[in-house]
C-alpha positions as a LaTeX table, in Angstrom:
\begin{tabular}{lrrr}
\hline
Residue & $x$ (\AA) & $y$ (\AA) & $z$ (\AA) \\
\hline
Met1 & 144.45 & 153.21 & 75.62 \\
Gly2 & 141.77 & 153.41 & 72.93 \\
Arg3 & 138.28 & 152.15 & 73.68 \\
Val4 & 137.26 & 148.67 & 73.97 \\
Leu5 & 133.98 & 147.45 & 72.34 \\
Ile6 & 131.95 & 144.82 & 74.16 \\
Phe7 & 129.15 & 142.92 & 72.82 \\
Gly8 & 126.94 & 141.90 & 75.72 \\
Gly9 & 123.30 & 141.64 & 76.86 \\
Thr10 & 124.50 & 138.86 & 79.11 \\
Thr11 & 125.46 & 138.77 & 82.74 \\
Glu12 & 129.18 & 138.42 & 81.71 \\
Gly13 & 128.81 & 141.46 & 79.35 \\
Arg14 & 127.36 & 143.68 & 82.06 \\
Leu15 & 130.09 & 142.61 & 84.54 \\
Leu16 & 132.66 & 143.38 & 82.13 \\
Ala17 & 131.21 & 146.85 & 81.44 \\
Glu18 & 131.20 & 147.43 & 85.24 \\
Phe19 & 134.79 & 146.33 & 85.51 \\
Cys20 & 135.77 & 148.91 & 82.92 \\
Glu21 & 133.71 & 151.60 & 84.50 \\
Lys22 & 135.57 & 150.80 & 87.96 \\
Ser23 & 138.84 & 150.65 & 86.36 \\
Gly24 & 138.60 & 153.77 & 84.29 \\
Ile25 & 138.82 & 151.90 & 80.91 \\
Pro26 & 137.10 & 153.71 & 78.24 \\
Ala27 & 134.52 & 151.37 & 76.72 \\
Glu28 & 131.39 & 150.95 & 74.77 \\
Leu29 & 128.78 & 148.18 & 75.48 \\
Ser30 & 126.48 & 147.00 & 72.66 \\
Val31 & 123.16 & 145.45 & 73.63 \\
Ala32 & 120.70 & 144.15 & 71.37 \\
Thr33 & 117.54 & 145.48 & 72.82 \\
Asp34 & 116.13 & 148.38 & 74.67 \\
Tyr35 & 115.45 & 146.19 & 77.82 \\
Gly36 & 118.95 & 145.14 & 77.71 \\
Gly37 & 120.09 & 148.63 & 78.23 \\
Glu38 & 117.39 & 149.38 & 80.89 \\
Val39 & 118.68 & 146.78 & 83.42 \\
Leu40 & 122.12 & 148.25 & 83.25 \\
Pro41 & 123.45 & 150.46 & 85.94 \\
Ala42 & 124.02 & 154.11 & 85.35 \\
Phe43 & 127.68 & 154.21 & 83.73 \\
Gln44 & 129.83 & 157.41 & 83.65 \\
Arg45 & 132.63 & 156.19 & 81.51 \\
Val46 & 130.99 & 153.29 & 79.61 \\
Arg47 & 128.73 & 154.24 & 76.67 \\
Val48 & 125.79 & 152.08 & 76.04 \\
Arg49 & 124.77 & 151.35 & 72.34 \\
Lys50 & 121.19 & 149.80 & 72.12 \\
Gly51 & 119.90 & 147.96 & 68.98 \\
Arg52 & 120.99 & 144.78 & 66.92 \\
Ile53 & 124.03 & 145.77 & 64.66 \\
Pro54 & 124.36 & 143.92 & 61.30 \\
Glu55 & 127.82 & 142.66 & 60.35 \\
Pro56 & 128.39 & 145.65 & 57.70 \\
Glu57 & 127.79 & 148.17 & 60.43 \\
Ile58 & 129.93 & 146.35 & 62.91 \\
Leu59 & 132.88 & 146.38 & 60.23 \\
Ala60 & 132.16 & 150.25 & 59.63 \\
Leu61 & 132.32 & 150.94 & 63.21 \\
Leu62 & 135.51 & 149.22 & 63.61 \\
Glu63 & 137.14 & 150.69 & 60.61 \\
Thr64 & 136.72 & 154.05 & 62.23 \\
Gly65 & 139.77 & 153.18 & 64.37 \\
Ala66 & 138.09 & 153.93 & 67.62 \\
Phe67 & 138.61 & 150.51 & 69.25 \\
Asp68 & 141.71 & 148.82 & 70.20 \\
Ala69 & 139.90 & 145.61 & 71.07 \\
Val70 & 136.68 & 143.65 & 70.88 \\
Phe71 & 135.14 & 141.41 & 73.74 \\
Asp72 & 132.40 & 139.11 & 72.40 \\
Ala73 & 130.44 & 138.54 & 75.65 \\
Thr74 & 127.24 & 137.40 & 73.95 \\
His75 & 125.07 & 134.54 & 75.06 \\
Pro76 & 126.30 & 131.03 & 73.99 \\
Tyr77 & 123.14 & 130.53 & 71.88 \\
Ala78 & 123.59 & 133.90 & 69.93 \\
Ala79 & 125.78 & 132.18 & 67.11 \\
His80 & 124.77 & 134.68 & 64.44 \\
Ile81 & 126.01 & 137.93 & 66.25 \\
Ser82 & 129.15 & 136.14 & 67.45 \\
Arg83 & 129.93 & 135.09 & 63.94 \\
Ser84 & 129.45 & 138.61 & 62.57 \\
Val85 & 131.61 & 140.03 & 65.24 \\
Lys86 & 134.39 & 137.65 & 64.33 \\
Asn87 & 134.04 & 138.34 & 60.71 \\
Ala88 & 134.08 & 142.02 & 61.29 \\
Cys89 & 137.12 & 141.84 & 63.51 \\
Arg90 & 138.95 & 139.80 & 61.09 \\
Ala91 & 138.40 & 142.15 & 58.20 \\
Ala92 & 139.18 & 145.30 & 60.13 \\
Gly93 & 142.33 & 143.68 & 61.76 \\
Val94 & 140.97 & 144.33 & 65.37 \\
Arg95 & 141.79 & 142.10 & 68.29 \\
Arg96 & 138.91 & 140.09 & 69.27 \\
Phe97 & 138.36 & 138.16 & 72.52 \\
Arg98 & 135.54 & 135.71 & 72.99 \\
Val99 & 134.30 & 135.56 & 76.69 \\
Val100 & 132.75 & 132.21 & 77.03 \\
Arg101 & 130.47 & 131.01 & 79.74 \\
Pro102 & 131.51 & 127.89 & 81.53 \\
Glu103 & 129.22 & 124.69 & 80.78 \\
Thr104 & 127.83 & 123.13 & 83.81 \\
Gly105 & 125.59 & 120.51 & 82.06 \\
Glu106 & 127.39 & 117.46 & 83.12 \\
Tyr107 & 127.98 & 118.66 & 86.65 \\
Ser108 & 124.38 & 119.66 & 87.09 \\
Arg109 & 123.19 & 116.25 & 85.93 \\
Lys110 & 125.04 & 114.56 & 88.67 \\
Leu111 & 123.46 & 116.75 & 91.19 \\
Ser112 & 119.78 & 116.45 & 90.01 \\
Ser113 & 117.65 & 113.40 & 89.89 \\
Ala114 & 115.37 & 115.11 & 87.40 \\
Val115 & 114.57 & 113.00 & 84.36 \\
Ile116 & 116.54 & 114.84 & 81.48 \\
Arg117 & 115.86 & 114.70 & 77.99 \\
Glu118 & 118.26 & 116.61 & 75.27 \\
Ala119 & 117.37 & 118.23 & 72.06 \\
Glu120 & 119.70 & 119.84 & 69.41 \\
Asp121 & 117.53 & 123.02 & 69.23 \\
Ser122 & 114.27 & 124.40 & 70.02 \\
Arg123 & 112.54 & 122.80 & 66.99 \\
Ala124 & 113.83 & 119.30 & 67.92 \\
Ala125 & 112.57 & 120.06 & 71.60 \\
Ala126 & 108.96 & 120.74 & 70.18 \\
Glu127 & 109.12 & 117.43 & 68.27 \\
Leu128 & 110.15 & 115.47 & 71.27 \\
Leu129 & 107.20 & 116.91 & 73.06 \\
Leu130 & 104.60 & 116.41 & 70.58 \\
Pro131 & 103.52 & 113.04 & 71.54 \\
Thr132 & 103.56 & 113.69 & 75.18 \\
Glu133 & 100.89 & 114.97 & 77.56 \\
Gly134 & 100.75 & 117.57 & 80.27 \\
Gly135 & 101.74 & 121.21 & 80.57 \\
Ile136 & 105.13 & 122.72 & 79.30 \\
Leu137 & 106.80 & 125.54 & 80.83 \\
Leu138 & 109.21 & 127.26 & 78.26 \\
Thr139 & 112.04 & 129.16 & 79.67 \\
Thr140 & 114.01 & 129.55 & 76.33 \\
Gly141 & 113.00 & 133.05 & 75.60 \\
Ser142 & 110.53 & 134.78 & 73.36 \\
Arg143 & 112.51 & 134.27 & 70.05 \\
Glu144 & 112.08 & 130.55 & 69.96 \\
Leu145 & 108.29 & 130.74 & 70.46 \\
Pro146 & 107.58 & 130.04 & 66.80 \\
Asp147 & 109.48 & 126.85 & 66.94 \\
Phe148 & 106.75 & 125.40 & 69.35 \\
Ala149 & 103.88 & 126.28 & 67.15 \\
Ala150 & 102.86 & 122.69 & 66.57 \\
Leu151 & 102.02 & 122.09 & 70.21 \\
Pro152 & 98.66 & 122.96 & 71.53 \\
Arg153 & 98.41 & 126.51 & 73.11 \\
Glu154 & 96.74 & 125.30 & 76.26 \\
Arg155 & 99.78 & 123.08 & 76.96 \\
Leu156 & 102.21 & 126.07 & 76.79 \\
Phe157 & 103.02 & 128.41 & 79.65 \\
Val158 & 105.93 & 130.81 & 78.93 \\
Arg159 & 108.49 & 132.76 & 81.12 \\
Val160 & 110.11 & 135.68 & 79.31 \\
Leu161 & 111.46 & 139.01 & 80.02 \\
Pro162 & 109.12 & 141.90 & 80.98 \\
Ser163 & 109.76 & 143.74 & 77.75 \\
Thr164 & 107.46 & 144.98 & 74.90 \\
Glu165 & 109.23 & 142.98 & 72.37 \\
Ala166 & 108.86 & 139.77 & 74.48 \\
Leu167 & 105.11 & 140.34 & 75.24 \\
Thr168 & 104.52 & 141.14 & 71.52 \\
Ala169 & 106.35 & 137.86 & 70.55 \\
Cys170 & 103.89 & 135.87 & 72.92 \\
Arg171 & 100.98 & 137.53 & 71.36 \\
Glu172 & 101.87 & 136.77 & 67.75 \\
Ala173 & 102.71 & 133.11 & 68.88 \\
Gly174 & 99.10 & 132.86 & 70.26 \\
Ile175 & 100.11 & 132.15 & 73.82 \\
Leu176 & 97.20 & 132.60 & 76.25 \\
Pro177 & 97.45 & 135.78 & 78.32 \\
Ala178 & 97.11 & 133.70 & 81.58 \\
His179 & 99.89 & 131.50 & 80.45 \\
Ile180 & 102.65 & 134.30 & 80.34 \\
Ala181 & 104.91 & 135.01 & 83.14 \\
Ala182 & 106.89 & 138.15 & 82.28 \\
Met183 & 109.96 & 138.27 & 84.79 \\
Gln184 & 113.52 & 139.10 & 85.25 \\
Gly185 & 115.86 & 136.33 & 86.14 \\
Pro186 & 117.64 & 134.31 & 86.99 \\
Phe187 & 115.54 & 132.42 & 89.50 \\
Asn188 & 116.10 & 130.09 & 92.47 \\
Glu189 & 115.02 & 126.63 & 92.87 \\
Glu190 & 112.04 & 127.49 & 95.07 \\
Leu191 & 110.51 & 129.83 & 92.52 \\
Asn192 & 111.00 & 127.47 & 89.58 \\
Glu193 & 109.31 & 124.65 & 91.57 \\
Ala194 & 106.58 & 126.89 & 92.62 \\
Met195 & 105.95 & 127.73 & 88.92 \\
Leu196 & 106.02 & 124.19 & 87.79 \\
Arg197 & 103.40 & 123.30 & 90.38 \\
Phe198 & 101.22 & 126.41 & 89.91 \\
Tyr199 & 100.90 & 125.81 & 86.34 \\
Gly200 & 100.56 & 121.99 & 86.56 \\
Cys201 & 103.53 & 121.63 & 84.16 \\
Arg202 & 105.06 & 118.14 & 83.50 \\
Tyr203 & 107.90 & 119.52 & 81.40 \\
Leu204 & 110.46 & 122.46 & 81.66 \\
Val205 & 112.30 & 123.22 & 78.49 \\
Thr206 & 115.59 & 125.08 & 78.97 \\
Lys207 & 118.86 & 125.80 & 77.33 \\
Glu208 & 122.04 & 124.88 & 78.96 \\
Ser209 & 122.66 & 128.24 & 80.03 \\
Gly210 & 125.24 & 127.74 & 82.77 \\
Ser211 & 125.27 & 129.11 & 86.38 \\
Ala212 & 124.62 & 132.71 & 85.15 \\
Gly213 & 121.27 & 131.57 & 83.62 \\
Gly214 & 120.10 & 129.38 & 86.73 \\
Phe215 & 120.54 & 126.27 & 84.87 \\
Glu216 & 121.14 & 124.29 & 88.01 \\
Glu217 & 118.23 & 125.51 & 89.81 \\
Lys218 & 115.85 & 124.76 & 86.85 \\
Leu219 & 117.04 & 121.05 & 87.05 \\
Ala220 & 116.72 & 120.87 & 90.66 \\
Ala221 & 113.14 & 122.25 & 90.57 \\
Cys222 & 112.23 & 119.78 & 88.15 \\
Ala223 & 113.49 & 116.96 & 90.50 \\
Ala224 & 111.42 & 118.54 & 93.34 \\
Ala225 & 108.37 & 118.84 & 91.33 \\
Gly226 & 108.50 & 115.53 & 89.62 \\
Ala227 & 108.80 & 117.24 & 86.13 \\
Glu228 & 111.14 & 116.39 & 83.27 \\
Ala229 & 113.69 & 118.71 & 82.09 \\
Val230 & 114.15 & 119.14 & 78.17 \\
Val231 & 117.53 & 120.74 & 77.65 \\
Ile232 & 118.60 & 122.41 & 74.34 \\
Arg233 & 122.22 & 121.68 & 73.91 \\
Arg234 & 124.68 & 124.35 & 73.15 \\
Pro235 & 125.25 & 124.97 & 69.29 \\
Lys236 & 128.86 & 123.65 & 69.77 \\
Glu237 & 131.65 & 123.73 & 72.04 \\
Glu238 & 133.43 & 127.23 & 72.01 \\
Arg239 & 136.82 & 128.14 & 72.64 \\
Gly240 & 137.44 & 131.47 & 74.57 \\
Ile241 & 138.41 & 133.08 & 77.80 \\
Thr242 & 136.60 & 133.41 & 81.09 \\
Leu243 & 135.30 & 136.74 & 82.62 \\
Arg244 & 138.46 & 136.76 & 85.00 \\
Glu245 & 140.68 & 136.34 & 82.09 \\
Ala246 & 139.03 & 139.11 & 80.25 \\
Glu247 & 139.46 & 141.38 & 83.08 \\
Gln248 & 143.10 & 140.58 & 83.10 \\
Ile249 & 143.63 & 141.30 & 79.40 \\
Leu250 & 141.80 & 144.67 & 79.75 \\
Leu251 & 144.30 & 145.77 & 82.42 \\
Ser252 & 147.15 & 144.54 & 80.18 \\
Leu253 & 145.86 & 146.49 & 77.15 \\
Gly254 & 145.97 & 149.74 & 79.46 \\
Glu255 & 149.52 & 148.91 & 80.42 \\
Glu256 & 150.38 & 148.69 & 76.72 \\
Gln257 & 149.50 & 152.53 & 76.47 \\
Thr258 & 151.55 & 153.67 & 79.22 \\
\hline
\end{tabular}
């Protein structure tokens, strides 16, 4: 079979690439940042492409005919890149499979006694928090920091990836150095609770990132620490396939070539 192109940078993308490696399936994994490549295992059969790719370049890549199929395993909130991948695949006539992360929001809400507020996006979350008082632990990533610019800096505590890009974004957003925790997740309930208590935060802002993103553990920590969870809802419900279904499709693609 020809190569498959995986757009990842997520747990699902990494696991799909590892499946290709173990199964002897020629593949290329595209991650948006250098850090996304650094946390990957050492592949022998899977080539890793680092850096964001605009839609025209994705189309040009697919038009070379080097790829039989594309698996979009990007983050549920990365709507822009998913749209670009979809458009490029349609234009190039290449099969595309969207690997979606199961939603756990409603299930998690039943498990947690935390007070939960919901917001459409990070800007709406910031507006919701503006009239409140107390520390805020942001766990939504460094790219959303500008959306919280209206909030006093002394209230903001952020947890971001330990990458140069993320730390630069924190500095540009005016986050106080002592309020930055650069760590690789996902994190368990105990660590989330400890951070809320250590920083004295009354609020935790999170995306509904599913089990792979430690969403349930964040809500449980809020309940234990007496904090409120501000949950940014997913952009919209997506249709797609699970990781296990993607693995089966990869195997069937191989059978097509035999």
